[in-house]
N, C-alpha and C positions, 0 to 999 in steps of 0.2 A: 372404518373403512371396509370396502369391499374390493379383496386384491383379485379375486377370481371372477373378473368381468369377462361379460360375453364380446367377442369380436362384435364389432360394428357392422352393418349392414352393406355399406359401402364396400369394404374389404372383401366380404363375402361375394358379393357380384362380381369383383374385379377377379379373384383367384378363379372363381367358377368360369368366367369368361375366357380367361388365360389357358385353363384347361380343356375347354371346349375349341377352342382355337387350336390349341395342339393338337388334340384329337382330328380336328378337320385337315390340318395340314399333313398329319401321320397317314391317314385314309386315302388323302390325293396323292401322297407319294407312293404310294403301295398299288391304288386301283385307279389312279388318274389316267388321263392320256398320255401322259408322260412317265407314268410309274413304272415299279418294278416289274409287276407282272406284263405289261405292255411291251416293255423292253425284252422280255423273254419269249414273248409271242413274235415279235418281229424278228429277233435273231433266230429262233427255230424255223421262221417263215425265209429269211435270208438264206439258211443252211439248205432247206429244202429247193429253192429255186436256183441254187449253186448247183445242187446235183441234177435238177434238169436241165440247166445250161450245158454242164460238162457231158451229158448224155447225148442232147443236141448236137455240140461240138463233135463228139465221136461220130454220131451218123453223119453229119457232114463231109467229115475228111473220110469215112468210107465212101461216101457218095464220089467225093472228088477223085479219089484214088480209083474207083471203078470208072468214070467219066474219063479220065487219062489214059487208063488202060484200052479203052475203046476208042481213043481219038484217032484223028488221021496220022498225027505225027508219031505216034506209039500205037502199035497194035498188038494186045495179047490175044493170040490164036486160041488158047485154051479157054480163055474167058468168053470170046467171040463163039465159040464152037458150044459152050455149055449154054450160053444165053439164047443162042439159036435154036438149040433144040429144046431148050424151056419152052421158048414161045410158041415153037412148031408144034412141041408136042411128040417127037421123032426119038428115036433111039438108033444107035448104030447096031450092025448086026452081030456084032460079038459081045454084047451088053445083055445083064437079067436085070428085069424090071423087078422090084420087092414093093409090094403095097400093105 
């Protein structure tokens, strides 16, 4: 009797298929459309977009403040003077211009 018989061809094919299937799913879990790398990329992009949104919100708040300060109901004379001199390119007699 031969105690050291070779495994049958069917069992080798079965285990090889199981290993290949496991490798495929592992690759898909890491590199696929919904994989770990894609998730990290989407998370980083989300953080960047949130920073951009925060910067834009700050600009909008600043513009709303300036608009309110120049509105008919509330007039900031210093801001009006600054904007008028900037647009017209004029200075007061007691100012010194440094370029």
